[in-house]
C-alpha positions in Angstrom: 111.7 58.3 85.8 109.2 57.1 83.3 107.0 59.5 81.3 104.0 57.9 83.2 105.7 58.8 86.5 106.5 62.5 85.3 102.8 62.9 84.4 101.8 61.7 87.8 104.1 64.2 89.3 102.6 67.0 87.5 99.1 66.1 88.7 100.3 65.7 92.3 102.2 68.9 92.3 99.1 70.7 91.1 96.9 69.0 93.7 99.4 70.1 96.4 99.2 73.7 95.3 95.4 73.7 95.4 95.5 72.2 98.8 97.8 74.9 100.1 95.5 77.5 98.5 92.5 76.0 100.1 94.1 75.6 103.5 95.0 79.4 103.4 91.2 80.2 103.8 91.8 83.1 101.3 90.6 81.8 98.0 88.3 84.1 95.9 85.1 82.9 94.2 87.0 82.9 90.9 89.8 80.7 92.4 87.1 78.3 93.8 85.6 78.1 90.3 89.0 77.4 88.8 89.7 74.6 91.3 86.5 72.9 90.5 87.2 73.2 86.7 90.6 71.7 87.3 89.0 68.7 89.0 86.6 68.2 86.0 89.2 68.6 83.3 91.1 65.4 83.9 90.3 62.2 85.7 94.0 62.1 86.7 93.5 65.5 88.5 90.7 64.0 90.5 92.7 60.9 91.3 95.7 62.9 92.5 93.3 65.0 94.6 91.6 62.0 96.2 95.2 60.5 97.0 96.2 63.7 98.6 93.1 64.0 100.6 93.3 60.5 101.9 96.6 61.1 103.3 95.4 64.4 105.0 92.1 63.2 106.4 93.6 63.5 109.9 93.9 67.1 109.3 90.1 67.5 108.7 90.2 67.9 104.9 87.0 66.6 103.5 85.6 65.1 100.3 86.4 61.5 99.4 85.8 61.7 95.5 84.5 64.1 92.9 84.6 67.7 93.4 84.7 68.9 97.0 81.3 70.5 96.5 80.8 74.2 96.6 79.1 74.3 100.0 81.7 72.2 101.6 84.6 74.1 100.2 82.9 77.5 101.2 82.7 76.2 104.9 86.3 75.1 104.6 87.4 78.6 103.5 85.2 80.3 106.0 86.9 78.4 108.9 90.0 80.2 108.1 93.6 79.0 108.2 94.2 75.9 110.3 97.4 75.3 112.2 100.2 75.5 109.7 102.2 72.9 111.7 99.2 70.5 111.5 98.5 70.9 107.9 102.1 70.7 106.7 102.9 67.8 109.2 99.9 66.0 107.5 101.4 66.8 104.0 104.8 65.4 105.2 103.1 62.5 106.6 102.1 61.5 103.0 105.5 60.7 102.3 105.2 57.6 104.7 102.1 56.3 102.9 103.8 56.7 99.4 101.2 59.2 98.1 103.9 61.6 97.0 107.7 61.6 97.3 109.6 63.7 99.7 111.4 65.3 96.9 108.2 66.7 95.4 106.8 67.8 98.7 110.0 69.6 99.8 109.9 71.6 96.6 106.9 73.3 97.9 107.5 73.4 101.7 110.9 72.8 103.3 110.0 69.7 105.3 112.8 70.4 107.9 111.0 73.6 108.9 107.6 72.3 109.8 108.0 72.5 113.4 109.2 76.1 113.5 106.9 78.9 115.0 106.7 80.5 111.5 108.0 79.4 108.1 107.4 80.1 104.4 107.1 77.8 101.5 108.8 78.0 98.0 108.1 81.5 96.6 106.3 82.5 99.7 106.8 85.7 101.8 105.2 86.3 105.2 105.0 89.4 107.5 104.7 88.7 111.3 103.6 91.4 113.8 104.9 90.8 117.2 103.4 92.0 120.6 105.9 94.8 121.2 105.3 96.4 117.9 108.3 94.8 116.1 107.8 93.3 112.6 109.4 90.4 110.9 109.4 89.7 107.1 110.4 86.1 106.1 111.7 85.5 102.8 111.0 82.4 100.6 111.9 79.0 102.3 112.7 80.6 105.8 111.8 79.6 109.3 111.9 81.3 112.7 111.2 80.6 116.4 110.0 83.5 118.5 111.3 84.0 122.0 109.3 86.4 124.3 109.9 86.1 128.0 110.3 88.5 130.9 113.1 90.8 130.0 113.9 89.1 126.7 112.8 90.0 123.1 114.3 87.5 120.6 114.0 85.6 117.4 115.9 82.6 116.3 116.4 82.3 112.4 116.6 78.6 111.8 116.9 78.8 108.0 116.5 81.3 105.3 116.5 85.1 105.4 114.5 87.7 107.6 114.1 91.3 107.8 113.7 92.4 111.5 112.2 95.8 112.3 112.8 96.0 116.0 110.5 98.5 117.8 112.4 100.8 120.2 112.2 99.6 123.8 114.4 99.7 126.9 114.8 95.9 126.6 117.2 95.0 123.7 115.9 92.9 120.8 118.2 90.0 120.0 118.3 88.1 116.5 120.0 84.8 116.7 121.3 82.8 113.7 123.7 79.9 114.1 126.8 81.1 116.0 125.9 84.7 115.4 123.7 87.0 117.5 122.7 90.6 116.8 121.4 93.0 119.6 119.6 96.3 119.0 117.4 98.7 120.9 115.6 99.6 117.8 116.3 99.4 114.1 116.1 97.2 111.1 118.4 94.4 110.1 118.6 91.7 107.4 119.9 88.3 108.7 120.5 85.2 106.5 121.4 81.8 107.5 121.7 79.2 104.7 124.0 76.4 104.0 126.3 78.5 102.0 126.4 81.6 104.2 125.7 83.3 107.5 125.3 87.0 107.2 123.7 90.3 108.7 123.2 93.6 107.1 122.3 97.0 108.8 119.3 98.6 107.3 118.2 101.2 109.9 119.5 102.2 113.2 122.5 100.6 115.0 123.2 97.4 116.7 126.0 95.3 118.1 126.9 91.9 116.4 128.9 89.1 118.0 130.1 85.9 116.6 131.5 83.2 118.9 134.2 83.4 120.3 134.6 87.0 119.1 133.9 90.4 120.9 130.8 92.4 120.0 131.2 94.8 117.1 129.0 97.7 115.9 126.9 97.3 112.8 125.4 100.4 111.0 123.2 100.9 108.0 124.9 99.7 104.9 127.2 97.4 106.8 127.3 93.7 105.9 129.1 91.0 107.7 129.3 87.5 106.5 130.8 84.4 107.8 131.8 81.7 105.3 134.4 79.0 105.4 135.6 80.0 108.9 136.3 83.6 107.7 134.6 87.0 108.5 134.1 89.7 105.8 132.9 93.2 106.3 131.9 95.3 103.4 129.4 98.1 102.5 126.4 97.2 100.5 123.5 98.9 98.6 120.5 98.8 101.1 118.0 99.0 98.3 119.6 96.2 96.3 119.9 94.0 99.6 116.2 94.6 100.5 114.9 94.4 96.9 113.3 90.8 97.6 110.7 92.5 99.7 109.2 93.7 96.4 109.8 90.5 94.6 112.9 91.5 92.9 116.4 90.2 92.7 119.1 92.9 91.9 122.4 91.5 90.6 125.5 93.6 90.2 128.3 91.8 88.4 127.2 88.5 90.1 128.2 85.0 88.8 125.4 83.0 87.2 125.4 80.3 89.8 124.8 82.9 92.6 121.9 84.4 90.7 120.3 80.9 89.9 120.7 79.9 93.5 118.7 82.8 94.6 116.0 82.1 91.9 115.9 78.5 93.0 114.3 79.6 96.4 111.4 80.9 94.5 111.0 78.1 91.9 109.4 74.7 92.9 111.3 72.7 90.2 115.0 72.3 89.4 117.3 74.8 87.8 120.4 73.1 86.5 123.4 75.1 85.5 126.2 73.6 83.3 129.4 73.9 85.3 131.1 75.6 82.2 129.0 78.7 82.5 128.6 78.9 86.3 131.2 81.7 86.6 129.7 84.0 83.8 128.9 87.5 85.2 125.5 89.3 84.9 124.1 92.6 85.9 120.2 93.1 86.0 117.0 93.2 87.9 115.0 89.9 87.9 111.6 89.0 89.0 111.5 86.6 91.9 107.8 86.2 91.4 108.4 84.9 87.8 111.6 83.0 88.1 111.1 81.3 84.7 110.9 84.6 83.0 114.1 85.6 84.9 115.9 82.6 83.5 114.6 83.4 79.9 116.1 86.8 80.3 119.4 85.5 81.6 119.6 83.1 78.7 119.0 85.7 76.1 121.3 88.3 77.5 124.2 86.0 78.1 123.6 84.0 74.9 123.0 80.7 76.7 120.9 77.8 75.7 117.7 77.0 77.9 116.0 73.7 77.9 112.9 72.9 79.6 113.1 69.1 80.3 109.6 69.3 81.9 107.5 72.1 83.4 109.6 71.7 86.7 113.1 71.2 85.2 115.1 73.9 83.5 118.7 73.6 82.3 121.0 76.4 81.2 124.1 75.6 79.1 126.3 77.1 76.6 124.8 78.4 73.3 124.4 75.6 70.7 123.1 72.9 72.9 119.5 73.5 71.9 116.4 74.7 73.7 112.9 73.5 74.2 
């Protein structure tokens, strides 16, 4: 990629971030002023904004050029949040017209999840209240479908991680993820389904978990069962550490560096590259998921590693002595 292309990516990424903020319908007056200042600061910002809007015009996003205009922007914010599917589908549609690349868009929003009932973007977290009093909390880059029918309360985790607080009812609550299903009449459970693992953790109350073609087994608070590589493993876990992401924290206890950075990557829109020679280094600590770059700085300092910022959205970790930027 040429320096010019990298510069264009930076402006496009900033435009996407502003578009998501505006689409939320929750921008403050200071954020509105900051957006207008960003547009005026650099012609490249305005150009990126215009290209982004042209691709999203079917989604009802106004203003062809220049600043959006305070009155127009105020009306847009007052309208509240539009359909998330419609907005993100429009964003994904930009790939087809060449406004932004799929790689850039997917860093912010997992494009494979745009048709889910609920999903979160990179670094995002969302709480969903259900009609029966149950509550779901989606971690970063997660997606679910909600299934409520007569005699059935269920959610399907499509990707990522979710905390389910199932309200006590006579009808059981079912949490489905891949080939695993967890049933409870009331309680709280963490369920994770990502490329590298499928797992469930008991937080409150009791439930029964089954993994095809096995028989149902009981799961209690502090129990964690994971399925990787065709194997099942049960172990006891620290519930506070397992649920720390709800507070924007990552608790690592003698974890390898690759596992830690894999978790941080879900909260960082850029690329975190780890040299294979240091991937197995062990670390213990509490790291901020809301500030993944600061967490990487802390890791590099504590493990005596080199940290190189190739660009604003590309960070490399390597052995000491390879230089830092």
